[in-house]
C-alpha positions as CSV (number, residue, x, y, z in Angstrom):
1,M,-63.8,-24.6,-90.8
2,D,-62.7,-21.7,-92.8
3,L,-58.9,-21.8,-92.7
4,D,-58.8,-18.0,-93.0
5,S,-61.3,-17.4,-90.2
6,P,-60.3,-15.7,-86.8
7,A,-61.0,-19.0,-85.0
8,S,-58.7,-20.9,-87.3
9,S,-56.0,-18.3,-87.0
10,S,-56.2,-18.5,-83.2
11,I,-56.0,-22.3,-83.2
12,S,-53.0,-22.2,-85.6
13,S,-51.3,-19.6,-83.3
14,N,-51.9,-21.7,-80.2
15,F,-50.6,-24.8,-82.0
16,R,-47.4,-23.0,-83.0
17,M,-46.9,-21.7,-79.4
18,S,-47.4,-25.2,-78.0
19,A,-45.0,-26.7,-80.6
20,S,-42.4,-24.0,-79.7
21,H,-42.8,-24.8,-76.0
22,D,-42.4,-28.5,-76.6
23,A,-39.3,-27.9,-78.7
24,R,-37.8,-25.9,-75.9
25,K,-38.6,-28.6,-73.4
26,S,-37.1,-31.3,-75.6
27,A,-34.0,-29.3,-76.1
28,G,-33.1,-29.9,-72.5
29,L,-31.1,-27.6,-70.1
30,S,-28.2,-25.4,-70.9
31,L,-25.1,-25.5,-68.7
32,A,-26.0,-21.9,-67.6
33,D,-29.5,-23.1,-66.5
34,I,-28.0,-25.9,-64.4
35,A,-25.3,-23.6,-62.9
36,H,-27.9,-21.0,-61.9
37,Q,-30.2,-23.6,-60.3
38,I,-27.5,-25.2,-58.3
39,G,-26.1,-21.9,-57.2
40,R,-22.7,-22.4,-58.7
41,D,-20.9,-20.9,-61.8
42,R,-20.7,-22.8,-65.1
43,I,-17.1,-23.8,-64.6
44,H,-17.9,-25.4,-61.3
45,A,-20.9,-27.3,-62.8
46,L,-18.8,-28.4,-65.8
47,N,-16.0,-29.6,-63.4
48,L,-18.6,-31.7,-61.5
49,I,-19.8,-33.3,-64.8
50,K,-16.2,-34.2,-65.7
51,R,-15.1,-35.4,-62.3
52,F,-18.2,-37.7,-62.0
53,D,-17.6,-38.9,-65.5
54,L,-21.0,-38.0,-66.9
55,P,-21.7,-37.8,-70.7
56,S,-20.9,-34.4,-72.1
57,F,-23.5,-32.3,-74.0
58,T,-23.3,-29.0,-75.7
59,G,-25.8,-26.1,-76.0
60,N,-29.2,-26.6,-74.5
61,H,-29.0,-30.4,-74.6
62,F,-28.3,-31.5,-71.0
63,P,-31.0,-34.0,-70.0
64,P,-33.3,-33.0,-67.1
65,S,-31.7,-35.7,-64.9
66,Y,-28.5,-33.7,-64.7
67,L,-30.1,-31.0,-62.5
68,P,-31.2,-33.0,-59.5
69,F,-28.0,-35.1,-59.6
70,L,-25.7,-32.0,-59.5
71,R,-28.0,-30.2,-57.0
72,N,-27.8,-33.2,-54.7
73,L,-24.0,-33.2,-54.9
74,V,-24.0,-29.5,-53.9
75,F,-26.3,-30.2,-51.0
76,L,-24.1,-33.1,-49.8
77,R,-21.0,-30.9,-49.9
78,L,-22.9,-28.3,-47.8
79,A,-23.5,-31.1,-45.3
80,Q,-19.7,-31.6,-45.1
81,V,-19.6,-34.8,-47.1
82,S,-16.2,-34.8,-48.9
83,E,-16.0,-35.0,-52.7
84,E,-13.6,-37.9,-52.3
85,R,-16.3,-39.9,-50.4
86,L,-18.9,-38.9,-53.0
87,L,-16.7,-40.1,-55.8
88,E,-16.1,-43.4,-54.1
89,L,-19.8,-43.8,-53.5
90,W,-20.6,-42.9,-57.1
91,G,-18.1,-45.5,-58.3
92,I,-19.8,-48.2,-56.2
93,E,-23.2,-47.2,-57.5
94,R,-22.1,-47.4,-61.1
95,K,-20.6,-50.8,-60.4
96,L,-23.9,-52.0,-58.9
97,M,-25.8,-50.6,-61.9
98,T,-23.4,-52.3,-64.3
99,L,-23.8,-55.7,-62.6
100,L,-27.5,-55.3,-62.9
101,H,-27.2,-54.4,-66.6
102,A,-28.6,-50.9,-66.3
103,D,-25.9,-49.8,-68.9
104,T,-27.5,-52.1,-71.5
105,L,-30.8,-50.3,-71.7
106,G,-29.8,-48.0,-74.6
107,S,-29.8,-44.7,-72.8
108,P,-26.6,-42.6,-72.8
109,T,-27.5,-41.3,-69.4
110,W,-28.4,-44.7,-67.9
111,M,-26.5,-43.8,-64.7
112,L,-28.8,-40.8,-64.0
113,D,-32.2,-42.0,-65.4
114,G,-33.4,-42.9,-61.9
115,H,-33.9,-39.2,-61.3
116,L,-36.7,-39.2,-63.8
117,H,-38.9,-41.5,-61.6
118,Q,-40.7,-40.7,-58.3
119,G,-41.2,-42.8,-55.2
120,G,-39.6,-45.9,-53.9
121,D,-36.9,-43.9,-52.0
122,E,-36.2,-46.9,-49.7
123,R,-35.1,-48.9,-52.8
124,R,-33.1,-46.2,-54.5
125,L,-29.3,-45.6,-54.4
126,L,-28.4,-42.2,-53.0
127,L,-26.7,-40.5,-55.9
128,S,-28.1,-42.2,-59.0
129,R,-31.6,-42.9,-57.6
130,F,-31.3,-46.3,-59.3
131,D,-34.1,-48.6,-58.1
132,L,-32.2,-51.6,-56.7
133,G,-35.4,-53.7,-56.3
134,A,-34.8,-54.3,-52.5
135,D,-35.3,-52.1,-49.4
136,L,-31.8,-50.7,-48.5
137,D,-32.7,-50.5,-44.8
138,M,-33.8,-54.1,-44.8
139,T,-30.6,-55.1,-46.5
140,S,-28.5,-53.3,-44.0
141,L,-30.4,-55.0,-41.2
142,Q,-30.0,-58.4,-42.9
143,P,-26.4,-58.5,-44.4
144,D,-26.9,-62.2,-45.1
145,L,-29.9,-61.4,-47.4
146,N,-29.7,-64.1,-50.1
147,F,-29.3,-62.0,-53.3
148,A,-27.5,-65.0,-54.8
149,A,-30.5,-67.3,-54.6
150,P,-31.1,-69.1,-57.9
151,S,-34.7,-67.9,-57.9
152,A,-33.8,-64.2,-57.6
153,E,-35.2,-62.5,-60.7
154,L,-32.6,-59.8,-60.7
155,F,-29.6,-62.0,-61.3
156,A,-28.8,-64.3,-64.2
157,S,-26.6,-66.6,-62.0
158,R,-25.6,-67.3,-58.4
159,D,-22.1,-65.8,-59.1
160,M,-23.7,-62.6,-60.3
161,G,-25.8,-62.4,-57.1
162,E,-22.7,-62.9,-55.0
163,D,-20.8,-60.1,-56.8
164,V,-23.8,-57.8,-56.3
165,L,-23.8,-58.7,-52.6
166,R,-20.1,-57.9,-52.1
167,V,-20.5,-54.5,-53.9
168,L,-23.7,-53.7,-52.0
169,T,-22.0,-54.5,-48.7
170,R,-19.3,-52.0,-49.5
171,Y,-21.9,-49.5,-50.6
172,L,-23.8,-49.7,-47.3
173,Q,-20.5,-49.2,-45.5
174,L,-20.0,-46.0,-47.3
175,L,-23.6,-44.9,-47.1
176,G,-23.9,-45.2,-43.3
177,P,-21.5,-42.3,-42.4
178,I,-23.0,-40.1,-45.1
179,R,-26.4,-40.6,-43.7
180,S,-25.1,-39.8,-40.2
181,A,-23.5,-36.6,-41.6
182,L,-26.8,-35.6,-43.1
183,R,-28.7,-36.1,-39.9
184,E,-26.1,-34.2,-38.0
185,Q,-25.9,-31.3,-40.4
186,A,-29.6,-31.0,-41.2
187,P,-30.6,-28.7,-38.3
188,I,-27.5,-26.5,-38.9
189,L,-28.3,-26.1,-42.5
190,Q,-32.0,-25.3,-41.7
191,S,-30.8,-22.7,-39.2
192,A,-28.5,-21.2,-41.8
193,A,-31.3,-21.1,-44.4
194,R,-33.5,-19.2,-41.9
195,W,-30.7,-16.8,-41.0
196,A,-30.0,-16.2,-44.7
197,R,-33.6,-15.4,-45.5
198,N,-33.8,-12.9,-42.6
199,A,-30.4,-11.3,-43.3
200,S,-31.3,-10.8,-47.0
201,Q,-34.4,-8.8,-46.3
């Protein structure tokens, strides 16, 4: 193909546009992007990042996983779940992930990488969306579920399984009231959203 031909110029132009688009995607999100999409100002978004002890980034380098995590925090606060309770739940989730060695996979955002995957909601922790490998509802119905069994692939030892079981029990104790609050607040928030749409027209 003649490199100076119109067809070659068009291909080259399309390639440059595609490369530019990919570069923008790989650059991640800016704090302003995140703040806009969660409906809060940048200071509020930055304070959430700090209070939940997330890695700090500058410019347009916030990973995509930050957006759903922070957006879910805003939704939970709208559902009258206190920040103190969310911080406690987050601490327990991080403890569980650490016990399962999620922090050794080489990703600086290991605590949020569950947001990059779809499906398996019944196995995922609420805030991090970490896949626990077991159905949370079944675990809550069977508190004696033997995570400490020597054959369990998740755990390197019986002691490790027992540690996970203790932390998971505390997690489920915290999760229950939060789920109840979500069920109670859901119809109110839906009504509020309908009213806001009508009132804004």
